[in-house]
N, C-alpha and C positions, 0 to 999 in steps of 0.2 A: 462558601466564598466569603471571607471577612470584608467589612466595609473599608473604604479607602481611608476614612478619618482614623479608624483604629490602627491602620498600618502606619499613618503619619505619626500618631502618638507613640507607637512602639519604637519607631525609628528615632524620635526625639529623645526618648528615655535611653536608648542605647547610646546616643551621642553624648548625653549628659554623663553617663557612666564613664565614657572614654575620657571626657574632660576632667572628671574627678581623679581618675588614675594618673593623668598627666600632671595635675597639681601636686599630687602626693609624691611623685617622682622628683618634681622640682624642689620640694621642701627637703627631701632626703639627699639632694645633691647627686643622685645616681642616674640622672638622665640628661637629656639635652633639650633645649627649648627652641622652637622654631616660630618666630613671629609670623602671624597670618593677618591679613587684612579682612575686613568684613565681606568683601566680594568673594574672596577665596573660601571663607567659611560657608557662605551660602551655596556656592557651587559644590562644595564637598557634601553638604547635607542633601542637596538635590540628587547627587550621584548615589549616595547611600540609600535614599528612599527608592530610587529607580531600580538599583541592583537588588534590594530586598524584595520588591514586588515581583521582579522576574524570577527569583528563586522560588518564591512561594507558588507562583503559577505553574512552573515546570514541575515542582514536586507533586502538586495535587493531580495534574494531568497524567504524569507518569504512573502514579499509584493507581489511578482508575484503569489505565490500559493494562497494567500488569495483572491486576486482580481479575480482569475479564478474560485473560488469555491463558493463564497457567492453570493446570488441573489441581484438584483438591488433594492436599497432603496433610494428614492428621498430625504427623510428627512435626512438620514445619509450623503449622498453626499453634501447636502446643508450645513450641520454642518461642514464637513471636508473642503469644499471650504472656508467657513468662517474662519476656523482656519488657512488655508493656507494664507489667506489675512490679517492675524493678527487682525481679528475682533472677539472679545470674546462675546459669548452669555451668557445671565444671567444664572447662576448656572451651565449650561452645559459646558460652556467654561472652568470654573474652574476645572471641573472634568476631562476634556480631556487633560489639560496641564501636561507635563511630565518633570521630572528633567533631567538636562544635564548628560548623562552617563560619560562624560569625566571630570566631576567636581572632583577636587582632595579632598582627605579626609582631615578633619580638623586636625591640629597638636595636638599631644598628650600633655597633661599638664605637666609642669615641676614638679620635685619632691619638696615637701614641699611648694607648691604654695598656696598662700593665696590671695583671691580676695579682692580688695579694695572696700571701700564704694561707690566710684564713679562708678566702674565697676558693682557693685551689683545693683545700681540704674538704670543703662542703660539696665540691663537684662529685656527682655519682661516677663510680668506677665500673668499667665493663669487665665482666668475668670472661676472660679469653679462654679459660679452660672449658667453657661450655660451647665454644665455637669450634667446629671441626674444619680445619683448613684443608685446602687442596694441596696435593703434592706437586711440586714443580718437576721439570725434567731433570734438574740437578739432584733433587731429592731422590728421584727414582734411580738415577745412576748410582748414587751412594747405597741405596737400599738393596739394589740387586747387583752390586759389585761381585764379580766372580760367578754369576749365575748364567748358565748357557741359554741361548735363545735359538730356537730351531726354525730354520727358514729354508727356502728353495732359491737357488741362484741360477739364472739363465745366462750362461756365459756366451759372449759374442763369438760367433763363428762355429759354435757347436750345435749339432743337430739333435733332435729327439727331446726327451723329457728333461726338465730342469734338474740341476745337480743339488742334492740335499747337502746343506752346510750347517755348521754350528758356530755361532758367534758369541762373544762375551761382552758384557757391559762392565766397564771399570777402567781405572787408570793403569793398572799393572798388566798391560796387554801382553808383554813379553812372557811373563810367568803363565798367564792363562793360555797362551798359544801352545804351550807344551802339554796341556791337558788333552787327553784323547781317550776314546772308549774302545780302542783296539790295540793289539800288539803290533810292533813293527816287524818288518821282514828281517829274519835272523841274519841272512847272509846277502851280500851284494850280488852274488851269482843268482839269487832268486828274485832280484828286482824286476825282472822281465814279466813277473806274474801280474803286474798292474801298470797302468799308464798314469796313475795318480801321482806317484813320486816324480815322474818326469815332467808333468805339467806344473807341479808346485815349484820345482826348482829347474827352470829352463836353462839348459847349457848354452853358453855363448857360442855364436856362430854355428848352431845346429838347429835344423828345422824340426819342430815338434808337431806331429800330426794332431789335428783337432778332432780326435775321436777318443773314446774310452770304453772299457768293458763295463758291462752291467750284469749283476751287481758288482760294485767295487770290491775286488778280491782282498785288498788290504783291510777293508772294513768288515770282511767276513770273519776275521780272526779277532773275536771279542776278548776283552780282558778276562771275563769269566769263561771257563772251559765250556765248550758246547754252545756258545752264544756268538752273536754278531754285533756290529755297531749300528748306529742310527742310520747312516747312509745306506748300508747294504739292505737294511730292513725295508726302507722305502723303495729301493730299486728292484726288489723281487718282482713287483708287478710288471716291470718292463724289462725283465731279464733277457739276455741274449738267448735265442733259441732258433731252431730251424724254421725259416720264414717261407720256404717254398717246398714244393714236391721235388725232393732231390732225385727220385727215381726217374721222373720225366726229364729233368735237367740232364741227367747222365745219358739217357737213351738217345737224345738228339744232339748231344754235344759234339760227336765226331762229325756229323753232317754239317753242323753250323760252322765248325772250324774249317772244314774243307771248303765250304762256300766262301768263307772269309778270305782264304788264300786265293781262290780262283778269281775273285773280284779285285784282287790287289788293293785291299783296303788299308795298306800301310805297313804291314809286317813282311819282312823279307823271309825267304825260306833258307834259314841258316843251317849249315851242317853241324854235326855234333862237335867238331873241332872249333868252329867259330863260336858256337854257343859256350863251350867250356872255357875257351881262352878269354872270351868277353867277361865271364864271371871272375876269372883269376885277375884280369887287368883292373876291373872295378874294385876288387878287394885291395890291390896294391895301391891304387890311387887314393883310397879312403884312409889307409893306415900311414902311407908316406906323406900325406897331406901336400900333394903337389899343387902348385899354383895353376889356376884354371887358364887354359888356353882355348879361347872361344873357337878359333879356326880348327885346331886339332880335334877338339871334342865334336865339332860339327862334322868333320870328315869321318871320324870313327862311327858316329851315330848313324849318319845318313848313307854311308857306303857299305856298312856291314850288317846293321840290325834292322833299320826301317827305311822307308822311302821318304825323301824330302817332301814337304807340304806343297801341294799344287797351288800356284799363285792365282789360278782362276777359280778354284773351289774353296780355298781357305780365306775366310773373310778378314783374318787379323794379320796376314802376312805383310801387308803394306804399312802397318803401324809400328813395326819393330825392325831392329837391325837384322837383316836376312841371315847373318852368321852369329847372332847374339844368343846368350843363354836363355833369354826370355822366350824367344821363338822356339828353341829346342825343347824347353820345359813344357810349353803349351802343346806342342806336337805330341809329346809322349803322353800327356794327360788325356788328350783327345783319343789317342789309340787305346789306352787302358780303360777308357770309359765306354768302349763298345760293349753293349749288353750281350749276355749269353755266350761269351767267349772265354772269359777269365774266371778263375775261382774267386768267390766273394768271401774274404776272411772276416767280414763282419758277422758271419754265421759261425757259431761256436763249433760246429762239427768240422768245418774245414780247417780250423786252427789246430784241432787234435789230429786230423788225418794227414796233416802236412808230412810228417815223418813216414807215414805208411806209404805215401806215393813215392817218396825219395828212395826208400829201401824196399822196393818191390822185388819179387822173385825174378830171376833172369828170364829173358825171352826164350821160349821153346818153340821152334818153328814147326815141330810135329803136331802141335795143338792148333795150328792155323789152317783153316780150310781154304781160304782165298788170300791172295796177296796182290797188292797194287803198288805201283811205284810212282811217286810224284817227284820228277826231276831227280835230284841227288838224294832225296830222302826216301828210305825204304823201311818197311816194317811198321808203318804207322797203324796198321790194322790191329796190332797188338795193343790192347787197351791200356795195359800198364805202362808200356813204353811211350805211348802217345800222351798219357797223362803226365808222365815225368818230363817229357820234352816241353810241353806247354807250361808246366809249372816252372821249370828252369828259365824259360823264355820270359815268363811274367816276372820272376825274380830279377832277371837281368835288366829289363826295362825299368823296374822299380828302383833298382840301384842306380841306374843312370839318371833317373829323375831326382833321386835324393841327393846325389852329388851336386847337381846343379842348384837345387833349392838351398843347400848349405852355403853355397857361394853367393847367391843373390842376396841383396839387401832385404832386411826384414819386411819393409813395406811392400816390396815386390813379391817376396815369397808367399806372404800371407794375403796378397791381393788376388791370387788365382782362385777361381771357383772350382775347387777340387771335390769330386763326389766322395761319398763316404767309403765306398768300396776301394777307391784309389788310395784314400788315406790309410786304410788298413794294409794295403799292399806296401805302402811306405814303412809301416810298422814292421812288417816282415823284412823289408830290405835292411832296416837298421839292425835288426837281430842277426841277419845273415852276415852283414859286413863286420859286425863286432865279435861274432862268435865262431864263424866257420872259416876254416882254411882248406883250400882245394888244391889238388894235384892229380896228375894223370898217373894211373897205376895199371900197367899192362901193355902188351905189345900193340894192341889196337886202340885207336883213339875213338872210343865210343862212350856213350853216357854211362853204360854199365861199368866201365873202367875208371870212372871219375871217383876219386877217393875223397871223402869228407873227414875232416879232423876238427875236433872242438878245441878252440884256443884256450879255454879254461877247463879242460878235462880234469886235471888233477884236483882243482878246487871243487869241482862238482862231485867228484868221488868222495872228497872229505865231507862235503855237505850231506851226501847220501848216507854216510856212516853215522853222522850226527843225527840225522832223521831216524835211523833205526835205533840208535841209542836212546833218544828221547822217548820213543814209543815203547821202550823196554822190549826190544825184539828178542825172541828166544835164541839161545846159543849165540849171544852177541859177540863173544870173544872169538869163537870159531869163524863166524861170519866175517868179522873184521880182518882176521888173518888171511882168509881166503881172498877177499877183495884186494888187499894190499899185495898179496903174493902173485895173483894173476895179472896185476897191472891192468885193471879194467879199462877197456877202451872200446871205441866204436868198431863193430865188426868190419873186417876188411873186405868182405864179400857178402853180397846179398844172398849167397847160397845158404847161409846159416838160418835163414828164415824160410820155412817150408811154404809152399804155395797156398795150402789151406790153413796155414797157421796164423792168419791175421783176421781181424774182424771184417775187413773188406776182401771178399773173395767172390767167386762165381756164384756162390749161394746167396749172398746178402750184400747189397750195395751200400748199406748204411753202417756206420760205425756203431750206432746205437741199436739196442734191441727194439726200441720204439723211440718216439720223439722225446726230447728232454722234458722233464716235468714243468708244467706251466701253472701259474697261479689259478686257483679255483678249479683245477682239473680233478675229476673224481675217479678216474681209472687208475688202478694200482699199477698197471703195467707201464704207465707213462713215466715212472720214476726208475726204470731199469736200464742199466748200461751193461752189456755183455761183451766180453773181450776174451781173446785167447792169448795165453802167455807162453813164450818160448825163450830158452836161453839165447842171449845175443839177438833178440828180436828188435823190431822197429821201435817199440816203446822205449827200450833201453837206449837205443841209438839216438832217439829224439832228445832224451834228457841229456846224454853225454855231449851231444853236439851243441846244446844251448838254444835250439830252435823251439823254445817254449814261449808261445805267444800269450798275451794277457788273457786271463780267464781261468777257468777251472782246470785246464789241462795239466798244470804242474802237479796237482794232487794225484792225478791218475798216473803220471809218469813216475813219480817218486815211489809209490807203493808197487807199481808193476816192475820197476827196475830192481827193487829190493827182492821181490819174490823170484824174478827171472834169474837172479844171480845167487839164489839159495837153493841148491839142488834138493835138499831135504824138504824144504817148504813146497817146492813145485811138485815133488813126487807125492806128497801127502794131500795137498789141496787140489791137484789136477790142473789142467791147462785152461779150463773155463773159469772166468771170473765175472762177478757182478760188482762193478765199481761204484754203484750206489747202494750196495748192501754191506755185508760184512763176512768175516770168516773166523773160525777158531783154529789157532795154531799153538800147539803145546798147551801151556796152562793159561793162556790169555786169549781174549777175543779182540778183534780189530774191526772198527766200524767207520764208515764214511760219515762225515758230518751232514751229508744229505739225507741220512737215515735217521728217523726219529729216535730209534733205540740208542744210537751213538750220542745224540744230544742229551739224553737223559742219563746214560751211564757216565758221561763226562763229569757229572757233578759228584760222583762217588769218591770214596777213599782210594788212593793209589791209582787214580786214573791219569792218563797222559794224553796230551793233544799236540799235534804238530802239522801244519799245512794241510788242514782239511781232513785229517784222520785222527781217530780217538782209539786209545788202547785201554783196556779195563781187565782187571783180574776176574770179573764176573763172567761166567759162561753158563750155558744151559745144558742140562743133562741130555736133551734131545739132539744137541749138536755134536756131530763127529768133527773131525778135522776136515772141514769143507767150507765152501762158500754158500751163503744163504741170502735170500731176499726177504724183505719185511713188507707186509701188506698194510697200507694205510689209506685213509680217506682224506680228501682235501677239503679245506674249509670253504663253504659257500657263503658269500656275502651279498647283501642286498644291493650294494653299490657296485655297478659294473665297471666304473672307471677306476683305474689304479690310483692309490692315494697320492703318489708322486705327481700326478697330473692335476691334483686339486691344490694348486699353489696357495690360493687365498685361505682355504680351510687349514692347511698346515701352518701357515704363518700366524694366523689369528689364534688357533688353538695352542700353539707353542709359544705365544708371546707372554711376557711376564705380567701383563695387565689384562690378559684374556680377550684382546681385541676391542676393548672399550676406548672411548675418546680420552686422550691423555689430559685434556683440560678439565675433565670431570672426575679424576681419580682422587679419592679422599683417603686419609690415613685409616679410617675405619673400614675401608673396603678389603682389608687384608686380615688374615688369620695366621697364626704361627702353629703349624701342624704339630701335634703332640707326638713325642717319641716314647711315651709310656707304654708298657706292655699291655696287650689287649686281654691277657688272661694271666693269672698267677698259678694256674694248675700245671704241674710239671708232668711231662710225658717222656717216654723213651721210645725211640724209633729204631728198629733193627731190620735190615734187609734180610729176607729169607731165601728167595729163589727167583730165577728167571725161567719162565715157561714159554716154549715155542710150540704152537699148535698149527699143524699143516693146514694151509689155506687152499691154494690152487697151484697148478703147475704152469709155468710160463710157456709161451709159444717157442718152439724150436724147429729148425729145419727137419724134415722127415728123415734124413739120412744120419741124424745124430744118434749116438748110442745112449742107452739108459744111464750109463755111468757119467755122461757129460751133462746131465740135466741139473739145474740149480733149483732147489725147492723154494717155494714161497710160504712164509709162515705169518701167523698172527702172534704178536708178542704180548706177554702178560708178566707183571712184576708183583711179587707178594711181599708184604711188609707186616711185621709184628709191632703193634702199638700198645705200650703198657702205660696206664695212667698212674697217678699218685697213689690211689687206693689199691693198687695191685691188680686191677682188672686188665686182662690182656685180650686183644682181638686181632685177628688176621684180616688184612685188607688186600684184596686182589684188584689190581688196576690194569685195564686194557689200554695199551698205547695205540689208540684208534686213529687219532688225527695227526696230520702232518703240520704241527705247530712250530713256531719259531720262538727263540729267546734272545733278548737284546740286553747287553750290559748298559745299565744306566750311565749317562755321561757324567764324569766327575765334575765337581764344583768346589769353589773356595768360599767358605762361610763369610757372610757379610758382617762388617764391624759397625754398622750404623742402624741397628734395629731400634735405637732410641727414638727414631723418627715415628715409631708406632706406639708412643706412650699412650696409656689409656685416656680416653675422652669421655666426658659426661654427655653421651649422646645415645639415644635409644637404638641407633643402628650399629653401634660399635659392639663387636663380639670379642670378648677377652677369653683367649684360650687358657687352659691350665698352665701352659708354658708361656709365661710372661716375658717380654723383652728384657733380657738380662745378659750378663757376661756368660752364663752357663748355656745359653741357647746357641746352637751351631747349625747354620743353614740359612735358608731364605724364607720370607713370608709367601703365602699363597693367596692369590686374588680370589674374591668371592665368586668369580665366574666359574671356577673349578670346584667341583664337589667330589667327595670320595666317601667310601664306606670301608671301615677297617674290620676285619674278621680274623680270628685266630685259625691256625691250621687244624686245631682240634675241633673247633666248631664246624669247619668245612667238611671234616671227615664223618661227622655225625649224620646218619641218614635222615634223622628228623630235622636237621638244620641244613640240609643240602638241597636248596632249591635250584631251579634252572638258572642259567646265566643271566637271563633277562630279569629274573626276580631279584637276583643278588644286586645288580647294579641299580635297581629301582628302590633299594632300601634307603633309610634315612641317611643323609649325608652330613658331613661335618660342618658345612656352611649353609645355613638355612636362608641366606640372603638371596634374593632373586636377581636375575640379570637378563638383559634383552637377548644376548646370545645364549644358545642352548648347547653347551658342551656336555657330551655324555658323561655320566658319573663313572668314577674309577673305583675298582675294588682293590683294596690293599690286603694281601695275605700276609699277616704279621708272623714272622718266624724269629723275632728278636726277643721273645719273652723268656720266662724262666726255663722253658723247654730247651733252650739253646745253650744253657750254661755249661754243658758237658763237652762242647766242641771248641776247638781252638779258634781264636780270633784272628782273622786274616788282616795283615797290616795294610793300611791305606797306602796307595802309591804316592811317592813324593812328586810334587809338581815339577821338580827339576829333572826327574826321570822321564815323566810323560807316559809311563806304562807300568803295569804291575810286574813285580818280580816273578820268577818261576814259582809255581804253586803246586809242585808235585806232592808236597806234604799235606795239602789241604783237601777238603771234600768231606761229605758226611752222607749218611743214609737219609737224614732229614731233607737235605737238598734234593736228592733223587726222588724222594716221596712227593715233594711239592711239584716238581717238574712232571712226574708221572700223573698227578692229578690234572694238571693243565693239558697233558696229552690225551687223557681220557675224555675230557669235557670240551676239547677244542678251543682252548684259550691261548692265544699268543700273549706272552708275558714279558714285562721289563724286569730284569733282575737288578735290584737296588740293594747295595750293601752299605751299612752304617760306616761312617768315617770316610767314605769316598764320595757318596752322593747323598744330598739331603732329600727328605721326603717330598718337599714341594717341587723341586726340580724333576724328580722322578715322575710325579703326577703329570706335570706339564709335558714331559717327553712322551708318556703314554697317550696323552690327548693329541699331541702332534702326529703320532703314528696312527691314530684312529683305533688304538687298542684299549682294552678295558681292565687289564689286570697288572698290578705291580706286586712283585714278590719282594718283601722286605726281609733282608738277612742281616745277621749280626757280624 
């Protein structure tokens, strides 16, 4: 501890140095003088001495406490000893230096002081190039103009999982809105395949049900053949499927409906004449657009079809006009909401079997063991007649409800709490009113003599012929002439459909051979749909009538109607069909897109695709002209929750900044992915053969003949790969897994990459592709990592690790981030190996879709898809000129997939 006298002396010396500096400033005229009295000077000296003593005491006490508590550290002591010896270590010494606490403050500037040019020149200049600025929201909008962002949208009023959507950043939103990753519906007669178009463009004064099919059928038609869009890929995990035991539902259905009538729970026992005339009257009211008469509609509804609401048991009757449309609508909604009575068209199977119930075989009383009569209604023990009666009653009530909802104001119509099953009944009602014309045909007024006629039958026949022409149907000229000559129409009588000639018969209650395939299911039989085809059968009638509800049904109806009206095809293929498999007819093979073989063959030369079906010139020697089913395994994932339900993960992984805070985004956080070829070694790929090896026999009823069985096969594809040195090797790939392919969403290149000019910062990574006019695309945030590999390296057994090892390889961006987004593998097919194939033109943003691509395709594209199918990799198909590499990587991350196939 120093003596107090020493402290006073040191403070006086410091005070004298300050006075000398002040005198020097006065002589130079570069300072200001403040007169002080003797008392003020004494007080200032006392404060200086007191402050200096306090600082010394605190410094010594703190040093003693710190040295007694901290552990020994040799490195730290070495650095401190070096500093004591005035030796500065690189970087560390500069950080340990401290400013003098006794250094006086700089003088305040004089009033009205103006700096001279000489003084301004001497001032040190900051090197702004060495400072990495943050990017503002406006900078990010410019940088990612035209880049898709992948999100999930929870629409108000809709039930279930959120809806996957793609939005764009930028000013030219009108141009970006036309970009899409799927093809449009070719004909307006096919618009009923999806509810997406109706919800995007709501018609005025028409009620739009708040339900949708899953996956979105429109998004199932990807721009690349055999692929789907982003929306459909996410919705696969929550796809429409059979949600209950339909066998148990059908067993007790008659008893439940009988009890419903006995208890008088709202529905009157209508005769066939009242039921048929009610449907005809509803159709006329819809097309003639008559003005709503509340009293007349009330009288027709509550005196012919249903009972009026009981004022003692109906809680809402006192709140509305007793004869108004609101009360009528609420009464019908309550009646259609009774569980276990009506068909639930939110289930995909009932949407397909709708036509089967309408065009059932006629009632044969000789097959009935017992008969009961309920009032004026007889023959209800006939299962087919009973189902048809209740289906038409459900359609009638749904039409009556829809007519009232169209008239009501929007806030009233959408204010009702309508269950999902009733919403789907309204979808059926709209299809019925717009497409079906009814009339009595026969001496007796019975439901069997009710004739259905499609309002757009001729247009649907034209669409059917175009469907066959697009798929390159064999003998297309003869087929077209026959269809036009026979004036194809709905069969006038259900006698043309044999009793056992439908999937729904006394032998099997379900339309499907087993349940529809679900995500992560491993049973191969889960993906089989078996049907029986007959000329003029219910499948053709359903298509021609226009009763094609949203979902996958239209694809089944199109191919079935084509075969049922080609006598040569049905004679060669037989009557049994596997609608999730494929068949060989003449010199071509036809495959459902639900089949993995169809998705792979769709990438080949001269392949065709239309509405869920793929045609290819490639056939197998093991295939006769017959239907076949393909055995596959389904991918098992660790995450049990479907990706579409993980809204935060999808939005953060698909965001342009990788889920980081926007306030901390720096220009050095981005890289420009290189488009240079991953290899310069040229190879030639040639398809050799398709081999089908018998797997197992599917389950069939015991009374089916051997000729009716559809065999199940494993599929193998053989390719010949020739390298630059002339070495040739044959590669056999087993299409083992049920994988999916997605067309990468198109983007418009950014024009503001100058915002990423190189910085003199240790964290900035400069890609070989520097920001320039030649770069096309968007930057990639450091949160996303990827590994690029060539197809040739992937085929080499020595360089063919497991999928987990591939994604764990070194990535293009070594920068770390707090969020852990899985690494993406890019299979590069854009190198010199692709020079021999035609370049596919990029779609114009004004078109919004790709042109017809019948002339494109290659063996190389089939090979890379076959590799993915063998190893169980879902892949994003990204094509140069349409999608940039960065946006494709972000889309794969948003989907939770690991592979991007980069094509030229």
